[in-house]
C-alpha positions in Angstrom: 0.0 0.0 0.0 2.8 2.4 0.8 4.3 1.8 -2.6 1.1 3.1 -4.2 1.0 6.2 -2.1 3.2 8.0 -4.7 0.6 7.2 -7.3 -2.0 9.4 -5.6 -1.0 12.6 -7.4 -1.0 10.9 -10.8 -4.4 9.2 -10.2 -5.9 12.5 -9.0 -4.7 14.1 -12.3 -6.1 11.2 -14.2 -9.5 11.5 -12.5 -9.7 15.2 -13.4 -8.7 14.4 -17.0 -11.5 11.8 -17.2 -14.0 14.4 -16.0 -13.0 16.7 -18.8 -13.1 13.9 -21.3 -16.6 13.0 -20.2 -17.9 16.4 -21.4 -16.4 16.1 -24.8 -16.7 12.3 -25.3 -19.7 12.4 -27.6 -18.1 15.0 -29.9 -14.8 13.3 -29.9 -16.3 10.0 -30.9 -18.4 11.7 -33.6 -15.3 13.4 -35.1 -13.2 10.2 -34.9 -15.9 8.0 -36.6 -16.1 10.6 -39.3 -12.3 10.5 -39.6 -12.4 6.7 -40.1 -15.3 6.7 -42.6 -14.4 9.6 -44.9 -10.8 10.7 -44.6 -9.0 7.6 -45.8 -8.8 8.6 -49.4 -7.6 12.2 -49.0 -4.1 13.4 -48.8 -2.5 14.8 -45.6 -3.3 18.5 -46.5 -7.0 17.8 -47.2 -7.3 15.7 -44.1 -6.0 18.5 -41.9 -8.3 21.0 -43.8 -11.4 19.0 -43.3 -10.7 18.3 -39.6 -9.7 21.8 -38.6 -11.5 24.1 -41.0 -14.7 22.2 -41.8 -15.9 19.7 -39.2 -14.7 21.3 -36.0 -16.2 24.8 -36.8 -19.4 23.0 -38.0 -19.9 21.2 -34.6 -19.2 24.4 -32.7 -21.6 26.5 -34.8 -24.6 24.3 -34.4 -27.7 25.6 -32.6 -26.8 23.2 -29.8 -23.0 23.1 -30.1 -21.2 19.7 -29.6 -18.0 20.2 -27.6 -14.9 18.6 -28.9 -11.4 18.3 -27.4 -9.4 21.2 -28.7 -6.2 19.3 -29.5 -7.9 16.0 -30.4 -5.7 13.6 -32.3 -7.7 10.6 -33.6 -4.6 8.4 -33.3 -4.5 8.8 -29.5 -8.0 7.3 -29.1 -7.7 4.6 -31.7 -4.3 3.2 -31.1 -1.2 3.5 -29.0 2.6 3.6 -29.3 2.9 -0.2 -28.9 0.6 -0.8 -31.8 2.4 1.7 -34.0 5.8 0.2 -33.1 4.5 -3.3 -34.0 3.2 -2.0 -37.4 6.5 -0.4 -38.2 8.3 -3.6 -37.3 6.0 -5.3 -39.8 7.1 -2.9 -42.6 4.7 0.0 -42.2 6.4 3.3 -43.3 7.2 5.6 -40.4 5.3 8.7 -41.6 2.1 9.9 -39.9 0.0 9.4 -43.1 0.8 5.7 -43.2 0.1 5.4 -39.4 -3.3 7.0 -40.0 -4.0 4.7 -42.9 -3.1 1.6 -40.8 -5.3 2.9 -38.0 -8.3 3.4 -40.4 -7.7 -0.1 -41.9 -7.7 -1.8 -38.5 -10.7 0.2 -37.2 -13.1 0.4 -40.1 -16.3 -1.7 -40.2 -16.6 -1.7 -44.0 -14.2 -3.7 -46.2 -11.1 -1.6 -46.8 -10.1 -0.8 -50.4 -6.4 0.1 -50.6 -5.1 2.5 -53.3 -1.4 1.7 -53.3 0.6 2.4 -56.5 3.9 2.1 -54.7 2.9 -1.2 -52.9 4.0 0.1 -49.5 0.7 -0.7 -47.9 0.3 -4.1 -49.4 3.8 -5.1 -48.2 2.8 -4.2 -44.6 -0.5 -6.0 -44.9 1.1 -9.2 -46.1 3.7 -9.1 -43.3 1.0 -8.3 -40.7 -1.3 -11.2 -41.5 1.3 -13.6 -42.9 0.2 -17.2 -43.5 -3.2 -16.4 -42.0 -4.2 -14.5 -45.1 -5.1 -15.8 -48.6 -3.9 -13.7 -51.5 -6.2 -13.9 -54.6 -6.4 -12.2 -58.0 -9.6 -11.8 -59.9 -8.1 -13.2 -63.1 -6.8 -16.4 -61.5 -8.7 -19.6 -62.2 -11.1 -20.8 -59.5 -10.8 -17.6 -57.4 -14.5 -17.8 -56.4 -13.9 -21.3 -54.9 -11.1 -19.9 -52.8 -13.3 -17.0 -51.6 -16.1 -19.4 -50.7 -13.7 -21.6 -48.6 -12.3 -18.6 -46.8 -15.8 -17.2 -46.2 -16.8 -20.5 -44.5 -13.6 -20.8 -42.5 -13.5 -17.1 -41.4 -10.1 -16.4 -43.0 -8.6 -13.1 -44.1 -8.7 -12.6 -47.9 -6.7 -10.1 -49.9 -7.9 -9.5 -53.5 -5.0 -7.6 -55.1 -4.5 -5.7 -58.3 -8.1 -4.7 -58.9 -9.1 -2.6 -61.9 -11.9 0.0 -61.8 -14.6 -2.6 -62.0 -15.3 -5.7 -59.9 -17.0 -9.0 -60.7 -20.8 -8.4 -60.1 -20.8 -11.9 -58.5 -19.0 -10.3 -55.5 -21.7 -7.7 -55.0 -23.6 -9.5 -52.2 -20.2 -10.2 -50.4 -19.2 -6.5 -50.6 -22.6 -5.5 -49.3 -22.6 -8.2 -46.6 -26.1 -9.2 -47.9 -26.6 -12.2 -45.6 -29.6 -14.5 -45.8 -31.2 -17.1 -43.5 -30.6 -15.2 -40.3 -27.1 -14.1 -41.2 -25.7 -17.6 -41.8 -25.2 -17.5 -45.5 -24.2 -15.1 -48.4 -25.2 -15.8 -51.9 -22.3 -15.8 -54.4 -23.5 -16.5 -57.9 -26.1 -19.3 -57.6 -24.6 -20.8 -54.4 -25.5 -20.1 -50.9 -22.2 -20.0 -49.1 -21.7 -20.4 -45.3 -20.8 -17.1 -43.7 -18.4 -17.0 -40.8 -18.5 -13.6 -39.0 -14.7 -13.8 -38.5 -14.2 -13.5 -42.3 -12.4 -10.3 -43.3 -11.9 -9.0 -46.9 -9.2 -6.5 -48.0 -9.3 -5.1 -51.6 -6.2 -3.6 -53.3 -5.5 -1.7 -56.4 -2.3 -0.4 -58.0 -4.1 2.3 -59.9 -3.0 5.8 -58.9 -6.3 7.6 -59.5 -9.1 5.0 -59.8 -12.7 5.9 -60.5 -15.1 3.5 -58.7 -18.8 3.4 -58.9 -20.7 5.2 -56.0 -22.1 1.8 -54.9 -18.6 0.4 -54.4 -17.4 3.5 -52.5 -20.4 3.1 -50.2 -19.6 -0.5 -49.5 -15.9 0.0 -48.9 -13.6 2.3 -46.9 -11.1 3.8 -49.4 -7.6 4.2 -48.0 -5.0 6.0 -50.0 -1.4 4.7 -49.4 0.0 6.8 -52.3 3.4 8.2 -51.4 3.3 12.0 -51.4 6.2 14.5 -51.0 5.3 15.2 -47.4 5.0 11.5 -46.6 8.3 10.7 -48.3 10.0 13.5 -46.3 8.7 12.0 -43.1 9.9 8.5 -44.1 13.3 9.8 -45.0 13.6 11.7 -41.7 12.6 8.6 -39.7 15.2 6.6 -41.6 18.0 9.1 -41.0 17.1 9.3 -37.2 17.2 5.5 -36.9 20.6 5.5 -38.6 22.2 8.5 -36.9 20.6 8.2 -33.4 19.8 4.6 -32.7 19.9 5.5 -29.0 16.6 7.4 -29.4 14.9 4.3 -30.8 16.3 2.2 -27.9 15.0 4.7 -25.4 11.6 4.6 -27.0 11.6 0.8 -26.9 12.6 0.8 -23.2 9.8 3.3 -22.4 7.2 1.1 -24.1 8.5 -2.0 -22.2 8.3 0.0 -18.9 4.7 1.1 -19.7 3.5 -2.4 -20.5 5.2 -3.9 -17.5 3.1 -1.7 -15.2 -0.2 -2.8 -16.7 -0.7 -6.0 -14.6 -0.3 -4.1 -11.3 -2.9 -1.5 -12.3 -5.3 -3.9 -14.0 -6.4 -5.8 -10.8 -10.0 -4.9 -9.8 -10.4 -2.8 -6.7 -11.9 -4.5 -3.6 -15.4 -3.2 -4.1 -18.7 -4.8 -5.1 -19.4 -1.9 -7.5 -18.1 -2.5 -11.0 -16.2 0.4 -12.5 -17.3 1.6 -16.0 -14.9 0.9 -18.8 -14.7 2.3 -22.3 -14.8 -0.2 -25.2 -13.3 0.6 -28.6 -15.9 0.6 -31.4 
């Protein structure tokens, strides 16, 4: 007990911070869900413009304003340093744009459609899922049979190198049009077993594809195209890792220290009343 006495100040600050967050929680969640749903296809400059100059002012100018945290960064609520470090170890570029794209991909509810001319995103995705993912191309023979097996088994499927049109047979799958109480999806003339664990990722190498509105409504578009700003951030990260490896080591040690303290703080308090907890959507 004496060892936890020093934590009193930090816990008091955390409680005060939680009280402030309670006031802006609804607005923060609204802004973050908008970020996931709509910003994935835009470049860094347009993402910042929409967040700072369009959506925040709109929420504050409503007849009943919706309060939002002034310096809200969606990444702080959707992920943490440990996740980002793991993604970068799997081959994700170190720039913020790529980190935002990875966060959107892992958080979105619709199937992600990756626009990736330089193949940086697809490299990370293949490393992330490894042997647990099936890679398929539309033009290969028997690809529908592979999709049907993965759909029943609940596997991750990557359909790569798409053009601007998709096989209409995949329409019910893209729209998740389940039948018979959600147990089946009709692909062509067959009613295929549907495992809720199934996950579909779409990929195109086209730099500026034009998809039908129906497809854009069924998928979350994520733009991994390398821009000048993104390339500068990647080069800066590469230079820092080469010139100052001690900084990377320090960051790794801080992450290890942070995670080592979690078991101590995760034990429930000796009380019959359950504490509320926040679940990620």
